C-alpha atoms as an extended CHARMM CRD file, in Angstrom:
* protein
*
       203  EXT
         1         1  GLY       CA           -132.8890000000       66.8310000000      -35.9180000000  PROA      1               0.0000000000
         2         2  LYS       CA           -129.6390000000       65.8270000000      -36.8450000000  PROA      2               0.0000000000
         3         3  ARG       CA           -126.7820000000       64.1940000000      -34.3900000000  PROA      3               0.0000000000
         4         4  GLY       CA           -123.2510000000       62.7710000000      -35.8040000000  PROA      4               0.0000000000
         5         5  GLY       CA           -123.2560000000       59.0750000000      -35.9120000000  PROA      5               0.0000000000
         6         6  CYS       CA           -127.1790000000       58.5500000000      -34.9890000000  PROA      6               0.0000000000
         7         7  LYS       CA           -130.2840000000       58.0170000000      -37.2220000000  PROA      7               0.0000000000
         8         8  SER       CA           -131.1090000000       61.3200000000      -38.5480000000  PROA      8               0.0000000000
         9         9  THR       CA           -134.6520000000       63.0120000000      -39.2350000000  PROA      9               0.0000000000
        10        10  PRO       CA           -135.0730000000       63.2260000000      -42.9740000000  PROA      10              0.0000000000
        11        11  GLN       CA           -134.2340000000       66.4540000000      -44.1500000000  PROA      11              0.0000000000
        12        12  ALA       CA           -137.3280000000       66.5030000000      -46.8120000000  PROA      12              0.0000000000
        13        13  PHE       CA           -139.4380000000       65.2870000000      -43.7360000000  PROA      13              0.0000000000
        14        14  ILE       CA           -138.0030000000       68.2420000000      -41.2080000000  PROA      14              0.0000000000
        15        15  GLU       CA           -139.2780000000       70.8700000000      -44.7010000000  PROA      15              0.0000000000
        16        16  THR       CA           -142.4270000000       69.0950000000      -45.0760000000  PROA      16              0.0000000000
        17        17  LEU       CA           -142.9800000000       69.0470000000      -41.7680000000  PROA      17              0.0000000000
        18        18  MET       CA           -142.5070000000       72.7210000000      -41.5330000000  PROA      18              0.0000000000
        19        19  LEU       CA           -144.9170000000       73.8100000000      -44.4160000000  PROA      19              0.0000000000
        20        20  MET       CA           -147.5220000000       71.4980000000      -42.7960000000  PROA      20              0.0000000000
        21        21  ALA       CA           -147.0030000000       74.1910000000      -40.2080000000  PROA      21              0.0000000000
        22        22  VAL       CA           -147.8580000000       77.2620000000      -41.8050000000  PROA      22              0.0000000000
        23        23  HSD       CA           -150.4160000000       76.1460000000      -43.5760000000  PROA      23              0.0000000000
        24        24  GLU       CA           -152.3610000000       75.5540000000      -40.7700000000  PROA      24              0.0000000000
        25        25  GLY       CA           -151.6600000000       78.9840000000      -39.5890000000  PROA      25              0.0000000000
        26        26  GLU       CA           -148.4440000000       78.3200000000      -37.3920000000  PROA      26              0.0000000000
        27        27  HSD       CA           -145.7420000000       80.7230000000      -36.7000000000  PROA      27              0.0000000000
        28        28  VAL       CA           -142.4950000000       77.9670000000      -37.4960000000  PROA      28              0.0000000000
        29        29  VAL       CA           -139.1950000000       78.0570000000      -35.0440000000  PROA      29              0.0000000000
        30        30  ARG       CA           -136.2540000000       76.1810000000      -36.4630000000  PROA      30              0.0000000000
        31        31  LEU       CA           -134.1460000000       76.0750000000      -33.9620000000  PROA      31              0.0000000000
        32        32  LYS       CA           -130.3650000000       75.0890000000      -34.6440000000  PROA      32              0.0000000000
        33        33  GLY       CA           -126.8980000000       75.0920000000      -32.4150000000  PROA      33              0.0000000000
        34        34  GLY       CA           -124.6540000000       76.6140000000      -33.8380000000  PROA      34              0.0000000000
        35        35  ASP       CA           -125.0300000000       79.4650000000      -36.8790000000  PROA      35              0.0000000000
        36        36  PRO       CA           -127.7590000000       77.8730000000      -39.3320000000  PROA      36              0.0000000000
        37        37  PHE       CA           -126.2990000000       78.7580000000      -42.3830000000  PROA      37              0.0000000000
        38        38  ILE       CA           -122.1700000000       76.6910000000      -41.9190000000  PROA      38              0.0000000000
        39        39  PHE       CA           -123.0610000000       73.6600000000      -41.6220000000  PROA      39              0.0000000000
        40        40  GLY       CA           -126.2800000000       74.2640000000      -40.6400000000  PROA      40              0.0000000000
        41        41  ARG       CA           -128.7810000000       73.0500000000      -43.5960000000  PROA      41              0.0000000000
        42        42  GLY       CA           -129.7930000000       76.7220000000      -42.3660000000  PROA      42              0.0000000000
        43        43  GLY       CA           -129.5940000000       77.5660000000      -46.5350000000  PROA      43              0.0000000000
        44        44  GLU       CA           -131.4580000000       74.6210000000      -47.7610000000  PROA      44              0.0000000000
        45        45  GLU       CA           -134.6530000000       74.9310000000      -45.3030000000  PROA      45              0.0000000000
        46        46  ALA       CA           -134.8730000000       78.5240000000      -46.0020000000  PROA      46              0.0000000000
        47        47  GLU       CA           -134.8090000000       77.8940000000      -49.9060000000  PROA      47              0.0000000000
        48        48  HSD       CA           -137.3220000000       75.5010000000      -49.4950000000  PROA      48              0.0000000000
        49        49  MET       CA           -139.2940000000       77.8820000000      -47.5060000000  PROA      49              0.0000000000
        50        50  ARG       CA           -138.9060000000       80.6280000000      -50.2460000000  PROA      50              0.0000000000
        51        51  ALA       CA           -140.1990000000       78.3570000000      -52.6640000000  PROA      51              0.0000000000
        52        52  ALA       CA           -143.0880000000       77.7170000000      -50.9870000000  PROA      52              0.0000000000
        53        53  GLY       CA           -144.2720000000       81.6080000000      -50.8260000000  PROA      53              0.0000000000
        54        54  VAL       CA           -143.1250000000       81.6560000000      -47.4100000000  PROA      54              0.0000000000
        55        55  ALA       CA           -141.3420000000       84.9420000000      -45.9070000000  PROA      55              0.0000000000
        56        56  VAL       CA           -138.2920000000       83.8720000000      -44.0460000000  PROA      56              0.0000000000
        57        57  GLU       CA           -136.3690000000       85.8270000000      -41.4920000000  PROA      57              0.0000000000
        58        58  VAL       CA           -132.8440000000       84.2390000000      -40.6200000000  PROA      58              0.0000000000
        59        59  VAL       CA           -131.0250000000       84.9890000000      -36.8480000000  PROA      59              0.0000000000
        60        60  ASN       CA           -127.4190000000       84.3200000000      -37.0490000000  PROA      60              0.0000000000
        61        61  GLY       CA           -125.7180000000       81.9230000000      -34.3080000000  PROA      61              0.0000000000
        62        62  ILE       CA           -121.7400000000       81.2260000000      -33.1750000000  PROA      62              0.0000000000
        63        63  THR       CA           -120.9940000000       78.7600000000      -35.2500000000  PROA      63              0.0000000000
        64        64  ALA       CA           -119.0350000000       76.2270000000      -33.1110000000  PROA      64              0.0000000000
        65        65  GLY       CA           -115.7450000000       76.3720000000      -35.2300000000  PROA      65              0.0000000000
        66        66  MET       CA           -115.5370000000       79.6650000000      -33.7840000000  PROA      66              0.0000000000
        67        67  ALA       CA           -117.0860000000       79.2710000000      -30.1770000000  PROA      67              0.0000000000
        68        68  GLY       CA           -114.4500000000       76.0870000000      -29.5760000000  PROA      68              0.0000000000
        69        69  PRO       CA           -111.2810000000       77.4820000000      -30.4320000000  PROA      69              0.0000000000
        70        70  THR       CA           -112.1650000000       80.9770000000      -28.5310000000  PROA      70              0.0000000000
        71        71  SER       CA           -113.2100000000       79.6270000000      -25.4630000000  PROA      71              0.0000000000
        72        72  LEU       CA           -109.9170000000       77.7430000000      -25.5080000000  PROA      72              0.0000000000
        73        73  GLY       CA           -108.0150000000       80.9280000000      -25.8470000000  PROA      73              0.0000000000
        74        74  VAL       CA           -107.1600000000       80.4930000000      -29.9260000000  PROA      74              0.0000000000
        75        75  PRO       CA           -107.4240000000       82.6750000000      -31.8820000000  PROA      75              0.0000000000
        76        76  LEU       CA           -108.4700000000       81.6850000000      -35.5550000000  PROA      76              0.0000000000
        77        77  THR       CA           -106.2340000000       84.1100000000      -37.5000000000  PROA      77              0.0000000000
        78        78  HSD       CA           -103.5550000000       86.1800000000      -36.1410000000  PROA      78              0.0000000000
        79        79  ARG       CA           -101.0450000000       88.6980000000      -37.8630000000  PROA      79              0.0000000000
        80        80  ASP       CA            -98.0200000000       86.2850000000      -37.0240000000  PROA      80              0.0000000000
        81        81  HSD       CA            -99.6320000000       83.0210000000      -37.8700000000  PROA      81              0.0000000000
        82        82  ALA       CA           -102.6900000000       83.0310000000      -39.8040000000  PROA      82              0.0000000000
        83        83  GLN       CA           -103.7880000000       85.6950000000      -42.3860000000  PROA      83              0.0000000000
        84        84  GLY       CA           -106.7770000000       83.6790000000      -43.5170000000  PROA      84              0.0000000000
        85        85  VAL       CA           -109.2580000000       80.7610000000      -42.3380000000  PROA      85              0.0000000000
        86        86  LEU       CA           -110.7060000000       78.3800000000      -43.9160000000  PROA      86              0.0000000000
        87        87  PHE       CA           -114.3760000000       76.3680000000      -42.6380000000  PROA      87              0.0000000000
        88        88  ILE       CA           -114.9250000000       72.8450000000      -44.3730000000  PROA      88              0.0000000000
        89        89  THR       CA           -116.6690000000       69.7670000000      -43.1390000000  PROA      89              0.0000000000
        90        90  GLY       CA           -115.1790000000       66.7530000000      -42.7350000000  PROA      90              0.0000000000
        91        91  HSD       CA           -118.2710000000       64.8170000000      -43.9510000000  PROA      91              0.0000000000
        92        92  ALA       CA           -119.3060000000       64.4010000000      -47.4550000000  PROA      92              0.0000000000
        93        93  ARG       CA           -122.7410000000       64.2380000000      -48.9200000000  PROA      93              0.0000000000
        94        94  PRO       CA           -123.5140000000       60.1240000000      -49.9850000000  PROA      94              0.0000000000
        95        95  GLY       CA           -122.2490000000       59.6990000000      -53.0000000000  PROA      95              0.0000000000
        96        96  ALA       CA           -120.3680000000       62.9520000000      -53.3330000000  PROA      96              0.0000000000
        97        97  ALA       CA           -116.5170000000       62.6320000000      -53.2290000000  PROA      97              0.0000000000
        98        98  GLY       CA           -114.9220000000       64.1320000000      -50.3530000000  PROA      98              0.0000000000
        99        99  PRO       CA           -112.1750000000       67.1130000000      -49.6740000000  PROA      99              0.0000000000
       100       100  ASP       CA           -108.9370000000       67.1230000000      -51.3640000000  PROA      100             0.0000000000
       101       101  TRP       CA           -107.4960000000       67.0820000000      -47.9570000000  PROA      101             0.0000000000
       102       102  ALA       CA           -103.5430000000       67.2920000000      -49.6650000000  PROA      102             0.0000000000
       103       103  LEU       CA           -104.8620000000       70.0960000000      -51.8700000000  PROA      103             0.0000000000
       104       104  LEU       CA           -105.7800000000       71.9760000000      -49.0320000000  PROA      104             0.0000000000
       105       105  ALA       CA           -102.7110000000       71.5740000000      -47.0330000000  PROA      105             0.0000000000
       106       106  ARG       CA           -100.6380000000       72.6250000000      -50.1820000000  PROA      106             0.0000000000
       107       107  THR       CA           -103.5300000000       76.0570000000      -49.8500000000  PROA      107             0.0000000000
       108       108  ALA       CA           -103.0060000000       76.5850000000      -45.9810000000  PROA      108             0.0000000000
       109       109  GLN       CA            -99.4800000000       76.0160000000      -45.9420000000  PROA      109             0.0000000000
       110       110  GLN       CA            -98.8730000000       78.5460000000      -48.9150000000  PROA      110             0.0000000000
       111       111  ALA       CA           -101.3670000000       81.0780000000      -47.2910000000  PROA      111             0.0000000000
       112       112  ARG       CA           -101.4000000000       80.7870000000      -43.9480000000  PROA      112             0.0000000000
       113       113  LEU       CA           -104.5360000000       79.1650000000      -43.0090000000  PROA      113             0.0000000000
       114       114  THR       CA           -106.3380000000       77.7980000000      -40.3220000000  PROA      114             0.0000000000
       115       115  LEU       CA           -108.1250000000       74.9470000000      -41.5420000000  PROA      115             0.0000000000
       116       116  VAL       CA           -111.3750000000       74.4860000000      -39.2020000000  PROA      116             0.0000000000
       117       117  ILE       CA           -113.3260000000       71.0330000000      -39.9330000000  PROA      117             0.0000000000
       118       118  TYR       CA           -116.2010000000       70.0610000000      -39.3670000000  PROA      118             0.0000000000
       119       119  MET       CA           -117.6760000000       66.8230000000      -39.1520000000  PROA      119             0.0000000000
       120       120  GLY       CA           -114.1320000000       65.6190000000      -39.5640000000  PROA      120             0.0000000000
       121       121  VAL       CA           -114.1760000000       62.9510000000      -35.9090000000  PROA      121             0.0000000000
       122       122  SER       CA           -114.9520000000       59.5770000000      -38.2080000000  PROA      122             0.0000000000
       123       123  GLY       CA           -113.0640000000       60.4730000000      -40.9500000000  PROA      123             0.0000000000
       124       124  ALA       CA           -109.5610000000       61.6460000000      -39.0710000000  PROA      124             0.0000000000
       125       125  ARG       CA           -107.3560000000       59.1300000000      -40.3540000000  PROA      125             0.0000000000
       126       126  THR       CA           -107.9450000000       59.9140000000      -43.9720000000  PROA      126             0.0000000000
       127       127  ILE       CA           -108.1240000000       63.6260000000      -42.6720000000  PROA      127             0.0000000000
       128       128  GLN       CA           -104.7790000000       62.9920000000      -41.3330000000  PROA      128             0.0000000000
       129       129  ASP       CA           -102.9030000000       60.7900000000      -43.9250000000  PROA      129             0.0000000000
       130       130  GLY       CA           -104.2880000000       63.7670000000      -46.3000000000  PROA      130             0.0000000000
       131       131  LEU       CA           -102.9590000000       66.9020000000      -44.4650000000  PROA      131             0.0000000000
       132       132  LEU       CA            -99.5360000000       64.7380000000      -43.6820000000  PROA      132             0.0000000000
       133       133  LEU       CA            -98.8810000000       65.6850000000      -47.7440000000  PROA      133             0.0000000000
       134       134  GLY       CA            -98.5650000000       69.4010000000      -47.5020000000  PROA      134             0.0000000000
       135       135  LEU       CA            -98.6850000000       70.0720000000      -43.8000000000  PROA      135             0.0000000000
       136       136  SER       CA            -95.6910000000       69.0860000000      -41.4340000000  PROA      136             0.0000000000
       137       137  ALA       CA            -95.8930000000       66.2830000000      -39.5110000000  PROA      137             0.0000000000
       138       138  ASP       CA            -95.3600000000       68.7640000000      -35.8940000000  PROA      138             0.0000000000
       139       139  THR       CA            -98.2360000000       71.1150000000      -37.2490000000  PROA      139             0.0000000000
       140       140  PRO       CA           -100.5060000000       71.6210000000      -33.9730000000  PROA      140             0.0000000000
       141       141  VAL       CA           -104.1190000000       70.5860000000      -33.8380000000  PROA      141             0.0000000000
       142       142  ALA       CA           -107.1700000000       70.6160000000      -31.4190000000  PROA      142             0.0000000000
       143       143  VAL       CA           -109.6750000000       68.7880000000      -30.9780000000  PROA      143             0.0000000000
       144       144  VAL       CA           -113.3420000000       70.2020000000      -29.5120000000  PROA      144             0.0000000000
       145       145  GLN       CA           -115.8400000000       68.3540000000      -28.8030000000  PROA      145             0.0000000000
       146       146  HSD       CA           -119.3370000000       70.2950000000      -27.8920000000  PROA      146             0.0000000000
       147       147  ALA       CA           -117.8810000000       73.4450000000      -28.5530000000  PROA      147             0.0000000000
       148       148  SER       CA           -119.6780000000       76.1560000000      -25.9150000000  PROA      148             0.0000000000
       149       149  LEU       CA           -121.5790000000       73.3050000000      -24.0350000000  PROA      149             0.0000000000
       150       150  PRO       CA           -120.9720000000       72.8880000000      -20.1190000000  PROA      150             0.0000000000
       151       151  GLN       CA           -119.6080000000       69.1290000000      -21.0390000000  PROA      151             0.0000000000
       152       152  GLN       CA           -117.2590000000       70.8250000000      -23.7680000000  PROA      152             0.0000000000
       153       153  ARG       CA           -114.2670000000       68.7640000000      -23.9900000000  PROA      153             0.0000000000
       154       154  HSD       CA           -111.0160000000       69.0390000000      -25.9860000000  PROA      154             0.0000000000
       155       155  ALA       CA           -107.0390000000       67.6120000000      -26.7650000000  PROA      155             0.0000000000
       156       156  THR       CA           -104.5060000000       68.3570000000      -28.7790000000  PROA      156             0.0000000000
       157       157  GLY       CA           -101.5740000000       66.8900000000      -30.4310000000  PROA      157             0.0000000000
       158       158  ARG       CA            -99.5910000000       66.8210000000      -33.1390000000  PROA      158             0.0000000000
       159       159  LEU       CA           -101.0820000000       66.6960000000      -36.8210000000  PROA      159             0.0000000000
       160       160  GLU       CA            -99.3560000000       62.9110000000      -37.2790000000  PROA      160             0.0000000000
       161       161  GLN       CA           -101.0870000000       61.7210000000      -34.2280000000  PROA      161             0.0000000000
       162       162  LEU       CA           -104.4560000000       63.3260000000      -35.1280000000  PROA      162             0.0000000000
       163       163  ALA       CA           -106.6560000000       60.2730000000      -34.7940000000  PROA      163             0.0000000000
       164       164  ASN       CA           -104.6630000000       58.5190000000      -32.3450000000  PROA      164             0.0000000000
       165       165  THR       CA           -105.4600000000       61.6160000000      -30.2380000000  PROA      165             0.0000000000
       166       166  ILE       CA           -108.7560000000       61.3130000000      -30.9180000000  PROA      166             0.0000000000
       167       167  ALA       CA           -108.8970000000       57.8820000000      -29.6110000000  PROA      167             0.0000000000
       168       168  GLN       CA           -107.2980000000       58.5420000000      -26.6290000000  PROA      168             0.0000000000
       169       169  HSD       CA           -109.8510000000       61.0600000000      -25.2370000000  PROA      169             0.0000000000
       170       170  GLY       CA           -112.7370000000       59.3020000000      -26.4790000000  PROA      170             0.0000000000
       171       171  LEU       CA           -113.4340000000       62.3410000000      -27.9020000000  PROA      171             0.0000000000
       172       172  GLY       CA           -116.8960000000       61.7560000000      -30.4160000000  PROA      172             0.0000000000
       173       173  SER       CA           -118.9210000000       63.8790000000      -32.4290000000  PROA      173             0.0000000000
       174       174  PRO       CA           -120.4920000000       66.8140000000      -32.5020000000  PROA      174             0.0000000000
       175       175  SER       CA           -116.5340000000       68.3360000000      -33.0170000000  PROA      175             0.0000000000
       176       176  VAL       CA           -114.3940000000       70.5240000000      -34.5030000000  PROA      176             0.0000000000
       177       177  ILE       CA           -110.8490000000       69.9410000000      -35.7070000000  PROA      177             0.0000000000
       178       178  VAL       CA           -108.3110000000       73.1560000000      -35.8090000000  PROA      178             0.0000000000
       179       179  VAL       CA           -105.1650000000       73.0990000000      -37.9560000000  PROA      179             0.0000000000
       180       180  GLY       CA           -102.8260000000       75.5450000000      -37.1920000000  PROA      180             0.0000000000
       181       181  GLU       CA            -99.6380000000       77.7850000000      -35.5220000000  PROA      181             0.0000000000
       182       182  VAL       CA           -102.6340000000       79.5890000000      -33.5800000000  PROA      182             0.0000000000
       183       183  VAL       CA           -103.0960000000       76.7530000000      -31.8730000000  PROA      183             0.0000000000
       184       184  ARG       CA            -99.1540000000       75.9850000000      -30.7260000000  PROA      184             0.0000000000
       185       185  GLY       CA            -99.5470000000       78.4970000000      -27.5620000000  PROA      185             0.0000000000
       186       186  LEU       CA           -103.3030000000       76.5420000000      -26.0180000000  PROA      186             0.0000000000
       187       187  ALA       CA           -100.8530000000       74.8480000000      -23.8430000000  PROA      187             0.0000000000
       188       188  ALA       CA            -99.1930000000       77.7210000000      -22.0940000000  PROA      188             0.0000000000
       189       189  LEU       CA           -102.1110000000       79.2150000000      -22.3410000000  PROA      189             0.0000000000
       190       190  GLN       CA           -104.1470000000       77.1110000000      -20.4500000000  PROA      190             0.0000000000
       191       191  ASP       CA           -102.0610000000       77.2000000000      -17.9670000000  PROA      191             0.0000000000
       192       192  GLN       CA           -101.7390000000       81.0120000000      -17.2400000000  PROA      192             0.0000000000
       193       193  ARG       CA           -105.6900000000       80.6170000000      -17.3600000000  PROA      193             0.0000000000
       194       194  THR       CA           -107.7610000000       80.6100000000      -14.2360000000  PROA      194             0.0000000000
       195       195  PRO       CA           -112.1510000000       81.0510000000      -15.0380000000  PROA      195             0.0000000000
       196       196  ILE       CA           -113.2740000000       84.2160000000      -14.0960000000  PROA      196             0.0000000000
       197       197  LEU       CA           -115.6270000000       83.4100000000      -11.9300000000  PROA      197             0.0000000000
       198       198  THR       CA           -113.1760000000       82.0400000000       -9.2920000000  PROA      198             0.0000000000
       199       199  ARG       CA           -110.9550000000       84.9010000000       -9.8340000000  PROA      199             0.0000000000
       200       200  TYR       CA           -114.1290000000       86.8930000000       -7.7180000000  PROA      200             0.0000000000
       201       201  GLN       CA           -116.5310000000       86.2410000000       -4.3830000000  PROA      201             0.0000000000
       202       202  ALA       CA           -119.8580000000       87.5930000000       -4.2170000000  PROA      202             0.0000000000
       203       203  VAL       CA           -121.1900000000       89.1980000000       -1.9070000000  PROA      203             0.0000000000
């Protein structure tokens, strides 16, 4: 599997291992967190298996970029604040150029988009500086670690403080970074929220 900042099993080995199991007559289940086709390499693995003549069935999941904000009561789209959402990785493939954050910021500003950035914690300073070329310094941001899991943690702040917010709260991988006006009401909303399980008494 893959874990941010940790030594990972090579992708080619994973694909070879799956094919070996198929050739031995096994039914192979490749379990992934979130949605396998959103930054989960599910597309690469499905292509590899199909090229080898193996039938593939994909069961969709809920990606962290949706699960994290939703768990906090943050909508990714809103008629008054965001007309769309853009999912993007903050971690470029080795040897490849990373995203043009300044261009993305200008696009998000003009099109009123929420940005959801995967694998961006280690490059938060670069992301912050690039986005500030097209977005206001006080643009609200939220960082959600271990989205939808029992150990989920999050922090909010302004775009100009993104890297410092991550460092001050000790947030690491896996995390998603949410940038946009939809985050602005999070603090007020959280003050009013009561966990569902505490509202009722079981008898």
